[in-house]
C-alpha positions, 0 to 999 in steps of 0.5 A: 652220274653221282653214286649212292655212296656219293649222295649220302656223303656230304659237301664241305662248304667254306664258312667265309665265302661259301665256296664248295668242295667235295672233300675237306681242305685246310685252305680255301682256294677262293678266299684263302681262308684256313680252316674254314670248311665245315661239312654240310648236308647230304647231296640228293635225298635230303634236298629232294624237295627243297622249295616246296614250302612256298609255291612261286607263281610266274613273275609279271613281265614289264618293260622298263618304261611300264615300271612305276617310279612312286615314292617308296613306302617306309615303316617308320618307328619313334626311334629316330636313329634306328630310321636314320641307319635304315635310311628312313625306315623298314621297307616292306618285303625286306629281309634285315639281319642284326648282328653284333658281339654278345651282350651288345643289346641286340635282342633288347633293341629288337624288342624295342623297335617291335613294340613301337611297330605293333601299334599299327602292325601285326608282329611276330616275335619268334625266340629260339633262345629264350622262353616266353617268360624270359621275354616277358621279363625283359619287356617289363624291364623296358617298360614294354609289357603292354606291348601287342607283340605276338611271341612264340618260342619255336626253332622249326622253320616249317613251323615258323612259316605256317604260324606267320601265314596263319597269323597274317603277320607284317613283320616277322623277327627271329632271334637267332638265325643260328638256332633255327633248322629245317626238317629237310636237311640233316644237319644240326641247327648253326651249321653252314647248311642250316643257316643258308637254307633257311635264310633263303626260305625266309627271303622267299617268304619275304618277297612272296607274302609281303612280309618283312623279316628281321633276323638276329645273327651271332658273330664269330670271335674275329667279329663277322657274322657266323655262317657263310659270307653268302648270308650277308649276300642273301639278305637286303639289309646288314646292321652291326651293333658295336661298342665296348661292353664296359661302356654304355655307348652303342653304334648301329652301323649299316654295312650293307643296305639296298634301299639306303646309304651305308654311310650312316650310324645310330648312337644309343647309351645302354641304360637299365630301361633299354637303348636310348638314342642320343641325339648329341653324343659329342656332348656326352663323350666330352662330359668328363674330359679333364681340362689342363692335363697332359696327354689329352687331345680331342679329335672329330671323328667321322662315323658315317655322315656325322662327326663325333668329338672324342677324347684321345688319351696318351700316357708316356712313363718310364719303364724299368722293364726290358721290354716296355709295354705298349697297350691300346684301347680304341685304336690299332696297336700296329699303327700306335707303333708305327706312329711312335717310330716316326716320332722317333726317327723325325723328331728324335723322341725316344720311347725305348725306356718308356711304357706307352698307353693309348686310350679312346675315352668312351669306349669308341673305336677309331679305324680312320687315319684322321686320328694319326695326328691327334695321337701324335699330339697326345703322345708328345704332350705326355712326353713333354709333360705339357698340356694342350689348349682345352679349345683345341682339336686336331685331325690328319694323317701321318705318313712315314717321312713325318708329313701330315696328309689331308683327310676327308669330311673337313667341313663336317669336322669343322661345323661339329667342333665349332658347334661345341665351342672349340676354336683352335683347329690343327689341320693339315695345311691343304685342308686349311687352305681349303677351309679358309675359303669356305669359312673365312671367319675362322681363318685366324683359328686354322693352324695348317701344318705340313709335318710332325715338326711343324706341329710341334713347333705351333702346338708346343712352342715352349718345348721346341728345343726338346726335338732334333 
């Protein structure tokens, strides 16, 4: 039986996994995270009536055979890339979370989507960070000043629910969930308890009142949604808006979707008038690619279920420093060090007295192992000071013994490269055999390589004596 002292004392919740403890712990025993525990609300009086805001009727009980499988209704917009990521549009009564780094354009994209939805639905936009005048200024910049979106500035959860019910809204948007607080919790906005409690109440309202709720969430310095991991478990859809703040390209990625696939992305370009969807992103990414310059290689990177042709650049130059520099942008630095070690061990290329810089043009981030072979070819091209063919693309994983391994989505990569006029393909040998069966007309253009040694002999035949 808990004492009054126990009820007055808060509990500690892990911000990564939601594990609860009666005392603060340096390391979470559930997920292993360090310094992730935050003090939550007191136990007892503050949560005396946590669910009284919405009356919950008894659910209708049906047998499996009585459940209808009619076609699911979707709320669509003219923004095709938005609908694509959601699996065809918003699902009524769903709870969608949009997150991303500051300055990515979350609020801009949200206002653009709401403006289109307001043409046929009652839409309420709640802002806890900006005033109504600031929202009006953004709408004028986006050309949406005449939109029928209802706007209110509020941070109280109870008032927000009251507004949504009184105006009988179809779609409720909140920017952001970290600014919303409930009076039933003795905790400041943005804490673990407030975020989880408010999201749970909004989820109840979405399901019971048939309201589609869209919330914006901040991210931590590690790039994950701020608050407990349980926040992502509560919502139906989690979208991340990614990109380099110094570049104009943005990727809208679905990392969770109960109503569709998580293998879809939307590609946008940030302009003065907002986020504009890109129907042919590969062409724009390669628009300024230099031709006949050493250190430049094109690869088809797969994002979701589509392929994007990106340029990988490498610069290898003499260094007078005791410890040469290793800089990577858009590519994992540890992976780059591994590939340089393989090139040195298997081909005899020495980078001990050279600075090495690797960049993925366009501000994209490559996470898949298919970028290994293009990065190695770019490093070799800069090291030999010999450009690769302007019509060449490459992909493949490189192992520690120098072998080139197959990766997935070969057909998608090949079709995208052919569509943009490339006709030489340096790919893993096993993939080449498979592609020759699927695309017999491309047989002469497919260069299958089983190792880095074979790749350098096929791509750089004039410098074959430079490797051991």
